[in-house]
N, C-alpha and C positions, 0 to 999 in steps of 0.2 A: 390316277388322272387317266382320264381314256383320249385316244387319238380324234374321237368323233365328239368331243366336249367343246363346251363354251372355253371353259377353264385352259383347255390345251391351244385352242385358238388365239389365246390372249398371251399364253406362256411362250408360244413357240417364237413369236417374233421377239420378244424381247429379250429372250436367251441368244437368238441370231444376231440380233443389235450390239447386244454388249461382248457377244463373242469374237466379230470381227472388226468393231468400230471401237472397242474399248481395250480388249487385252491382246488383239493383234494390232491396231493403228498406232493408239495414243501411247501404248509401252513398247513399240516396236526396238527400241533402242535397248532396251533394259536386259541384263543376260538372264532374268527369270521370267523373261515374254512366255517363253514355251509351258515351263512349269506352272504359271500362274493361268494361262490357260487353259492346262489339262486341271488345273484345281478349280478353274468356274466349271468345267465339265462335270467333276465331282459333285460340287456345289448343286449345282443346276437338277444333275440325273437323283440327287438325294431328295431336293424337294418334290423333284416327279412322282418318285417311288413312295415316299413317306406322305404322298398326297392319301394314301388309304389308310396308312397305319402307320404312324411313326416309330413304335416300337418295331417293325422289320428294320428298320435301319441297322438294327444294333448287330442283328444276325448276317446281313449282308456285309456288314464292316467287319465281321470278324470272320468271315467267309473268304473274304478280300486279304485280311492281316494274314491268316494262318498259310493261306496259298501262295503269296509273295514270300512269305518266310520260309515255306518249306520249298522255294525255287532256289534260295539264296544257301540253303542250308546241304541241298542237292549238288549244287555248285562247287561248293567249299568241302564236299567230303571225300576224305581221303582214298576211301576206294568204290567200287562197284556196287559192294554188296550194303555199305553204308549208304550210300544214295539211294538204293534200291529201299533202304527201310524208311528214310526219311519221305521218299515218292510213296509209299504204300501208307505211311503214318498220316498222310494229309489225304490220299483218296479213302482211309476207312474214316476217317473226319469227317469228311465233307459227307459221305455215303449214308454214315450215322445221322448226321443231322436230318439230312433227308429223310432216312427210313422212319427217324424220331416224330417229326411233324408229317407225314405224309403216310407211311406204314403202320405207325405204332398201334392204332384203333383198330385197323383190319385185322391184325395177325391176331390181336388178342381176343376181338368178336370172335372169327373165326376157330381159334383154340378152344374157346369156351363154348362154341356151339357144337363142336367134334367131342368133347368131354361132359357135356350137357352141365359145366358150371356156370356161375352168377359172373358178370362182369362187373359189377358193383363195386365204384372204389378203385377197378383198375384202369378206366379210360381216360385219355387225356384230355380230349374234346378239345383242342386246340384249334386255332384258325391257323389254315394252310396258308402259308405266307404266299402272297403273290409273284410266280415267278421262279420259285425257288427252284424247280425243275430245269429251269435252263440256265442261271447265272452259276447253280453247281456243279453241270456239265462244264461249262464254260471255264469253272476253274480246274477242274478237273485236267482237260485238256492241257492247262500249262504245266503242270507239274509233270505229268506223264512225258509230254515234249521237252520239257528240261533234261528230263531223267534219261530220254532217249537222244539227247543231243540235238534235238530240230531246232533249238532253240536257246539263245543264252539268258542265263536268268539276270535281269532287272533289278539293279539297285534303286532305280526310280519309283518309289512307292506311289505317288501321286499318280505316275502312268499306267500304272498297276489297276489303282481302285478306278481310274477311268476307264482300263480296258473291261474291267468285271461290271462296273454298273452304268456305261454307256446308254442313255435314256431311252432313244428309239428301237435298240434291241432288248431292253433289259427285261421284261416281264414275259414276252412270248417270241423271242427270239429275231433272226436266226441266230442259232449257238454258234459264233463264232469261234474260231481257232487262235491262241496266241500268237502263231505265228502270221496269222493275215492281220490281225485287228492292233497288237500290240505293238509292233513298229510304227504304226500309223500316228500312235500318240507319241512318239520319243522322236519323231522327225518333224519340222514348222509344216503348218500348212498354209496354203495358199487358195485364197478365195477364187474361183472358176466359175466365170458368167455361165458359160456351157454347162457345166455340171450341175447347178445350181438350179437352172432353167429347165434341165432332165429329172431333178429331184422332185421340183412341184409338179411336173407332167405325172410323176410314179405317185407322187401322195392323191392326186385328183383321181387319178385311176384305182387307188387301193379304197380310196373313199366311196366311188362307183360301187366297187365289188363289197365292201362292205354294208354300207348305208342303203344301196337301193338293191341290191342283188340277195345279198344274205338277210338283212332283215325284214324284206318282205316276204323271203320264203320262211323265216322263221316263224311268221303270224299262222301260217297254216301248219307249218310242221308241231308246234306245242299244241295246236288246239288237235289235232288229230292222234297225236302221241298221248294225249292224257284222256282221251277219250275212246283209244283205239278197239277197245269190245264191244263197242257200239257202232262201229263204221264198216262199209262194204269194203270187199278186195281193191277196188279201184282207187279208193279215197285212200287205202293202206298205201299203193302201189305209187299214186300221185306224190304222199306225203315223204315217202323214200326217196323217190327222183328228187324232190324240194329241198329233203334234207342234204343230200350229195351235193347240190350244187350250194346249198347254204353253208357247209363245212370249209367248201372251198372257197367262198367268196369271202368267208368269216377270217380265216385262217392266213391265205394268202393275202387279202385285202390290206391285214395288219403287217405283213412281211413287207408288202409295197411302199405303206405307209412309212413303215420303219425304214427300208433301205432308200427311201425319198427323202425323209428328214435326214437320214446319216450325210447325204449327197450336198445338203444344204452346210453342212459344218466340214466338208472337205474329206472325208470319211467314207469309204467304200465299203459295203458290207457284201456277205456271199449271197447269190440268187438262193431264195428259199424253195421258189416253186416253179417249173417248167411246163408248163400247159398238161397236166398230167392227167388229165382226160381224153388226150388224143393220144393216149398209149395204146400199141398192139398187143402188149400182154401185161401181163401183172407186174413181171419184172420190170417192164419199163416203165410201168406206171410207180413203182417205188424209187426209180431212180430220177424221177422227175416230182415226186412229193414229198413235202419236208426234207429237202436235202440234205439240210443241215445235221439233221437228227439222223436220217439213214447213212450218211455217211461217217460219224460220231461213231456208230455201233460198228461200222465197215471196218474203221481204223483201230478204234482200240476193243473190239471184242473178238469181231468174225475173223480177221486177218490173222491174231495173235494165238486164235485158236486154231490155227493151220489154212484159214479160209477156203478157198477151192483147189489146192495143191494138194490136199490129201485123199483117203479114199472116198468112195460115193457115199457110204455109210456115215462118215464124218461129217463130210458137207451136206447132209442130211440134217445130222445131229446140230452143224453150225449154224445153220440156218434156223431151226426150230429157236435156238438159245435166243439167237437176237432178234428174233419175231417175239418170242415169249416176252423177255425183257424190255420190247419196245412197248408193247402190250402194258406191260405192268409200270413202266415209266409213265404212262398216261394218265395211271390212277389207281386208286385200291380199290379196285371192283374185278369181279368175274368177268366181267362183260370185255373187260378190256384184254384179260389175258386169252379169253374167248377170241377174241376179235383177230389177237396177235397169231394164234393157233389157226385162225381160220385160213388166215393170208400164207401162212408156213405151209399149211396141206395145199395151196393154190400153187406154190413155188415148185412142189414135188414134182409134177411131169417135167417141169420146163429142165430141174436138174437132172432127173434121170435120162431124160434126152439131150441132155447136152446144150440146151438152147436157152438157157437163162441169160446168156448174153447177145441172143438172134441179133435184138432190134437197139443197136447203140447210136444209130444215123438218125438225121433228121427225118420225120416222116414227109412222105410228099416233096421232097426237096427237089426245087427249079420248075416245081409245078403246080398250079393255083386249085386242082380240086384232088382228093384223094380217089385211088382207084375203089372198086367195087367191094373187094378183098378188105383194103384197110380201112374201109367204112364198118364192114362187118366185125373187124378186128377189135376197131374201137369200141363198138357197141357192145360187143360181148365184155370188154375189158372194164365198160363202164357198169356194167349189169353186176359181175362179179364185185366191183368196188362197191356199187351200192348196197347190194345184199350185207355186206360188211359194215356199211354205215348202220346197217339198222340193229346189230348186235352193238356198235358203239354208243349207239342214242339211247339205247334200252335201258333201264335201271336195272334190270335184274337179267340173269338168262331165262327164265320163266318166260317172263315178257315178250324177250327177242324170237324166242322159238313161236311162242302163240301168235305175235305179229306177224311172221313170216306163213305160219301155215293159215293165218286167216286171209291172206292174200290170194291163194291159191283155192278159190270156191266160184262157184257160179255168179257172187256179185261181184266177181272181178270183171265181167262185163256189163255190169249196171253204169250207169253216169255217177261221177263221183261226186263228193258234197262241195260245194262252193260256198265260200265265207259270204261274199258279196260279189255283185257284177263289178263294182269299182275297184275293189280289188285284185280278183282273177282276170280281168280284161287287160291288163296291164303287163303282166305276167310274162306271156307268150313274147310280147314285144321286147322286154327287161331281157330274158333269158338269150332270145335272138341277138339282140346287141351284143351280149358278153361271148357268146359262142364264133360270131362272124369277126368280133375284132381280135380276138385269142389265136383264131385261125389264121386271119390275114398278117397278123403280128406275130406270130408262134417264132419266129426266129429272132425276133426282139426282146428284152429285157421288161419291154413297156410298151403295150401296142399303140397307143395313143402318140408315140414319138416318131411324127410324120413331118417329112422335110417339103412345106409346098413353097412354092417360088414365091408367093404373096402372103405377107402377114397376115393380112385380113383374114385369110381361109384358115389357117392355123388359131387363130383365137374362136373364130366363128365356131372351131369343135370344140374347144377349151369352154366357151361360153353355154354350149348344147349340153357339155357333161353337168356342168355346175345348175341348170337348169332341171336336168334330169334329177338329180341330187335334190334339190330342194323340192319338186313335183310329187317327185316318188318315193321320196326318201320316207323312212322307216326306222328312226335310230333306236336301236336298244342299250342299254346303259352297261353292257358288258361285251367282252370277246368269248368265243367259245374255249379258245385254248388258256384264259385266265386261270382256269381251273386247274391247269397241269402245273 
């Protein structure tokens, strides 16, 4: 079930009304109120997830049960060694399931290619369960945090299942930690009008980024990438710029809708994007992009390896490890691994000069406009990220290399290919609205959170966004990160 579908537009209000007006109000005197409300969350989440393929429900239920059980076993372990054993058993089990569905065919194919043998009868050719990388990492964080003593193991299986399967962030994040999300299912939630209203605004903003920005960019990107050998350098460059906005609008739009939807149910999810294209170097970019995944690798891989407290050589090693793992997390394709290595290489100068944490403050804080130096830094970072996205978007390394090489020729100065005037004319306006609102609202989680004195002005803004969604909307039947 997609956030931008008619089915979800029907599903969400029904779940909302049942959640607050049946399981919260009508049975409020029952001692089972919280557990029944959580059970309803699990049921709604399983309906949401099973909409694609009900068979996937068996897998997420198995992952949830094993991770919940491992937490209890870790908590009851008589020694640190035994607790560590139970923790690692759950880690290996979850990563094994992920590897089987996501990476098995890749490794078999590459092995066969290396040794020139046939893959006949060896490939599983299984469908990749939607969101498996997201909820697997969420389950892993629980076992590890219980072992580290950051959270007590819960005996409430219903609350734990709700934590793993909570439908707003189930299939594409944010990847929540048990320390943040699980306690919210263990205590009573109270409806708050302001929080719910903020959630609705964030959903509207997310739909704008997905349907208006990302899906309109996709029309051009898909055409150019499928015929890139026939296009001019200027066309290839424009498509690369559009994809840079497409992947941001698509993924951050999903995150905004997820976070906003969670607010409707009294649940607070972590921020997953913080205006990454306003970053002044690539290190700042990664502190602002896909924050839940970046911090996951930082806390569970980078820091245990020694983080930045070791020698420069080991810091470089650790950086390459987390970026290669991050690339591989995205999919079983060499393009993702090279994309990860590309960003690790971009990190090298910052690490060697000790400037990888130079920009942790807010850009242009207290000022309306950035300085010329900051504009230059943001443009350079944007371009570096853009070339990384070319690798990410390409089907193979050969295509990525050829695409980049074909940009830099005499045809770079030709007029780029235009789909149609009705398509290309609104695009500058759409991207202008996105950039201006993100810049002016860069210190807010949602840039259309405005406090006008008169309600009519607020509603005028909301109506304008709804109109843009319907007039300029180009809705597709998927989100980019569903494949991961």
